Structure formats: structure tokens, C-alpha cells
C-alpha positions as CSV (number, residue, x, y, z in Angstrom):
1,M,162.6,116.7,68.4
2,G,160.2,117.5,71.1
3,S,158.1,119.4,69.2
4,W,158.0,117.0,66.5
5,L,156.8,114.2,69.2
6,V,154.3,116.7,70.5
7,G,152.8,117.0,66.7
8,R,153.0,113.4,67.0
9,A,150.6,112.5,69.7
10,L,148.7,115.7,68.9
11,A,147.9,114.1,65.3
12,G,146.6,110.9,66.6
13,G,142.8,112.4,66.7
14,K,141.0,112.5,69.8
15,A,143.7,113.0,72.8
16,G,143.5,109.4,74.8
17,A,146.3,109.0,78.2
18,K,148.6,107.6,75.6
19,N,149.1,110.6,73.4
20,L,148.5,112.8,76.7
21,G,150.8,111.1,78.3
22,A,153.3,111.2,75.5
23,V,152.8,115.3,75.3
24,E,153.6,115.7,78.9
25,C,156.7,113.7,78.7
26,A,158.0,115.7,75.7
27,A,156.9,118.7,77.1
28,S,158.9,118.4,80.1
29,G,161.7,117.5,78.1
30,R,162.0,113.3,78.9
31,L,162.3,112.6,75.0
32,D,162.9,109.2,75.6
33,D,159.3,108.7,77.7
34,A,157.8,110.4,75.1
35,R,159.5,108.1,72.2
36,S,158.3,104.7,74.4
37,V,155.0,106.0,75.2
38,L,154.9,106.5,71.1
39,G,156.5,103.4,70.0
40,V,159.1,106.3,68.0
41,S,162.5,105.0,67.3
42,Q,165.4,108.0,68.1
43,T,166.8,107.5,65.0
44,A,163.3,107.6,63.2
45,V,163.4,109.3,59.5
46,C,160.5,109.8,57.3
47,S,160.7,111.5,54.1
48,K,157.7,113.9,52.8
49,E,156.4,111.0,50.8
50,E,156.3,108.3,53.6
51,M,155.3,111.2,56.5
52,P,151.6,112.4,57.0
53,A,151.4,116.0,56.0
54,P,151.0,117.6,59.4
55,R,153.8,115.1,61.1
56,Y,155.8,116.5,57.9
57,A,155.3,120.2,58.8
58,A,156.2,119.6,62.2
59,R,159.4,118.1,61.3
60,Q,160.2,121.1,58.8
61,C,159.1,123.5,62.0
62,D,161.6,121.3,63.7
63,R,164.4,122.0,61.4
64,S,163.5,126.1,61.2
65,R,163.7,126.2,65.0
66,Q,167.3,124.6,64.8
67,T,168.7,127.0,62.5
68,A,166.4,130.2,62.7
69,G,164.2,130.0,65.7
70,M,160.3,128.8,66.0
71,A,158.2,131.6,65.4
72,S,157.4,132.7,69.2
73,T,153.7,133.0,68.2
74,Y,153.1,129.7,67.1
75,E,155.2,128.4,69.5
76,R,153.1,129.7,72.1
77,L,150.0,128.2,70.5
78,R,151.6,125.3,70.8
79,A,151.9,125.5,74.5
80,D,148.5,126.2,74.9
81,I,147.1,123.2,73.1
82,I,148.9,121.1,75.5
83,A,147.6,123.6,78.3
84,A,144.2,123.4,77.1
85,M,144.4,119.6,76.8
86,K,145.6,119.0,80.4
87,A,143.0,121.5,81.9
88,R,140.6,119.3,79.8
89,D,139.1,122.4,77.6
90,S,138.1,120.2,74.9
91,K,136.7,123.6,73.1
92,T,139.6,125.4,73.5
93,A,141.8,122.8,72.1
94,L,140.0,121.8,69.4
95,I,140.0,125.7,68.2
96,L,143.7,125.4,68.4
97,R,144.2,122.2,67.0
98,T,142.2,123.0,64.2
99,C,144.3,126.3,63.7
100,D,147.5,124.6,64.0
101,A,146.6,121.8,61.4
102,A,145.5,125.1,58.9
103,I,149.1,126.5,59.2
104,Q,150.9,123.3,59.2
105,R,148.9,122.8,55.8
106,A,150.3,126.1,54.7
107,S,153.6,125.8,55.4
108,M,153.2,122.4,53.2
109,D,151.4,123.9,49.9
110,L,153.7,127.3,50.4
111,G,156.9,125.1,51.0
112,K,157.6,127.7,53.7
113,P,158.4,127.2,57.0
114,I,156.3,128.0,59.7
115,G,157.4,131.9,61.2
116,D,155.2,134.9,62.2
117,P,154.3,136.3,58.8
118,L,152.8,132.5,57.6
119,V,150.9,132.2,61.1
120,T,149.6,135.5,60.6
121,T,148.3,135.2,57.2
122,T,146.7,131.8,57.9
123,V,144.8,132.5,61.9
124,R,143.8,136.1,59.7
125,K,142.3,134.3,57.0
126,S,140.2,132.0,59.7
127,V,139.2,134.8,61.6
128,K,137.7,136.6,58.1
129,N,135.9,133.3,56.9
130,L,134.4,133.0,60.4
131,A,133.2,136.1,60.7
132,D,131.9,136.0,57.5
133,A,130.4,132.9,58.7
134,K,128.5,134.6,61.4
135,I,126.9,137.2,59.3
136,E,125.2,134.5,57.2
137,F,124.8,132.8,60.6
138,E,122.8,136.0,61.9
139,K,120.8,136.2,59.0
140,G,119.4,133.3,58.9
141,G,118.7,133.4,62.9
142,R,121.3,130.8,64.0
143,T,122.1,133.1,67.2
144,D,123.8,129.6,68.1
145,L,126.1,129.4,65.7
146,A,126.7,133.2,65.5
147,E,127.7,132.7,69.2
148,A,130.2,130.0,68.8
149,N,131.9,131.8,66.0
150,T,132.1,134.9,68.4
151,A,133.8,132.8,71.1
152,E,136.4,130.9,68.2
153,I,137.5,134.2,67.0
154,A,138.2,135.3,70.4
155,V,140.6,132.5,70.9
156,L,141.9,132.7,67.6
157,E,142.6,136.8,67.7
158,K,144.9,136.5,70.7
159,Y,147.6,135.2,68.2
160,L,147.4,138.2,65.6
161,P,149.7,141.5,65.9
162,K,147.9,144.6,67.1
163,G,146.6,146.3,64.2
164,L,148.5,149.9,62.8
165,D,147.2,153.0,64.1
166,A,144.7,154.2,61.9
167,A,146.7,157.0,60.8
168,L,149.9,155.3,60.4
169,V,147.8,153.3,57.7
170,E,146.9,156.2,55.9
171,S,150.2,157.4,55.9
172,L,152.0,154.1,54.5
173,V,149.2,153.8,52.1
174,S,150.0,157.7,50.6
175,E,153.5,156.9,50.5
176,A,153.1,153.4,48.6
177,I,150.8,155.3,46.1
178,R,153.1,158.0,45.5
179,S,156.4,155.7,45.8
180,T,154.5,153.7,43.0
181,G,153.1,156.3,41.0
182,A,149.6,154.8,41.0
183,T,146.7,156.6,40.0
184,T,144.5,154.3,38.9
185,K,142.3,151.3,40.4
186,K,144.0,149.6,37.3
187,E,147.2,150.0,39.2
188,M,146.2,149.0,42.6
189,G,148.1,145.7,42.5
190,K,151.5,147.8,42.4
191,V,150.6,149.8,45.5
192,I,149.6,146.3,47.4
193,A,152.9,145.0,46.4
194,A,154.7,147.3,47.9
195,L,153.0,147.5,51.1
196,K,153.7,143.8,51.4
197,L,157.3,144.9,51.5
198,H,157.0,146.9,54.3
199,P,158.3,146.1,57.9
200,D,154.6,146.5,59.5
201,A,153.0,144.0,56.7
202,G,152.5,141.6,59.1
203,S,150.4,143.9,61.2
204,M,148.4,145.3,58.5
205,D,144.3,143.9,57.7
206,F,145.2,143.7,53.8
207,G,141.1,143.7,53.5
208,A,140.7,146.7,54.9
209,V,143.7,148.5,53.3
210,S,142.9,147.3,49.7
211,K,139.5,149.8,50.3
212,L,141.4,152.2,51.3
213,V,143.6,152.0,48.7
214,Q,140.7,152.1,46.5
215,S,139.2,155.1,47.7
216,R,142.6,156.9,46.9
217,L,142.9,155.6,43.4
218,H,140.5,157.0,40.8
């Protein structure tokens, strides 16, 4: 419930004194005070249809936390949002809140609880989009926008797992090709599917992995 209250406060657009006060109360465990600030009933229950998407996803995350534990990466991201708001670091807060919203949308769209795999996939997609846009900005001579994207990428990359060693990735690709019996590029999908089942899949950059697989097939 504490996370839901924080989510409600953060979802209110620009963080005014009321929202920030609620965030601080919820973060410190004073949930009754946070409910009072936000005007939320302790027994309030909303359905998926009645509750806006970000709040519904946050409620789903709370339920997952009660049963399986919230993903540490997402927990850290939410804590960093609160820290940025308290420090009045509006740029970092905006970057992280935008990322949080993307994660919650992905959770809703896929019908999956928020966990490390979902967070990693969503953040990696955001970083890729920013990197692609940065290239276009540089081509257009917009160094200001390119620099802004570089700064945003630096913030988000802190929430990505460290990439696997190149030699290990090559070994995993070779093993996946061997186990699937793939020989042509038409069978690339089988290799990628096998790699996604590997325990270290969350640490793989599948953009780079796909290029490596292509280079190994005829």
C-alpha cells in the first residue's frame, strides 16, 4: 500500500507541496498521514477499469511484492525518484518518472507484474531510442539535443545490468546455434528464442546478439 500511495502522489503531475508531503509520509512508513494528505480511504479498492493505468500498475506491483517481492531494480528507481524530488532535481526526477511510466505501461500492456526482466527490457528500449535519436540530432547539427540525450542515457544506464563478457556471449551464441541446429539466417528466430530462455538473458543486449547470430549463419 505504501508504494501505491507514493505512486498516487507521483502520478499527480508536477509535484506540489501536497504531493511531496504525501511522498515523504509514505516513504517514512506513516501511511495514515499519507492517506490523509491525499484524501485516500484505507479501504478504498479500485478495479482495473476504474483506476488510471499508472495507479493500477502500481497496485499490481504492490500485490506482486506481497507474494514474490518487488524487483530490486524497480524499487531502487522509485526510491531515486523520491530522492530527486526532495533534492529539487527536476531534470533527474522527470527522466526517472518518464521511465517509471513506461515500465508501468509495459506491465499493463503485457499483463505482467513489474520485475527485473520487464524493467531491464523497458529501460534498454528507452536507451536505444535515445541513442538513435541522438544520432539524428547530431546529423542535424542539434548538439544541444544530442547532449541532453547523452545525459538522459547516463541516468538510465544505472538501472541496466552489466553486460556479459564478449567471449561469454559468443560462447552462448555458438551453443544456441548448435543446440537448435540452425544453419541459415531463416532459422535465426530459433536461435534468439533459445538465447532468451538462458538465465543470463536479462544481461544480454539482443540488438548486438542478433547481429552476432546473423554473422554466424549463412
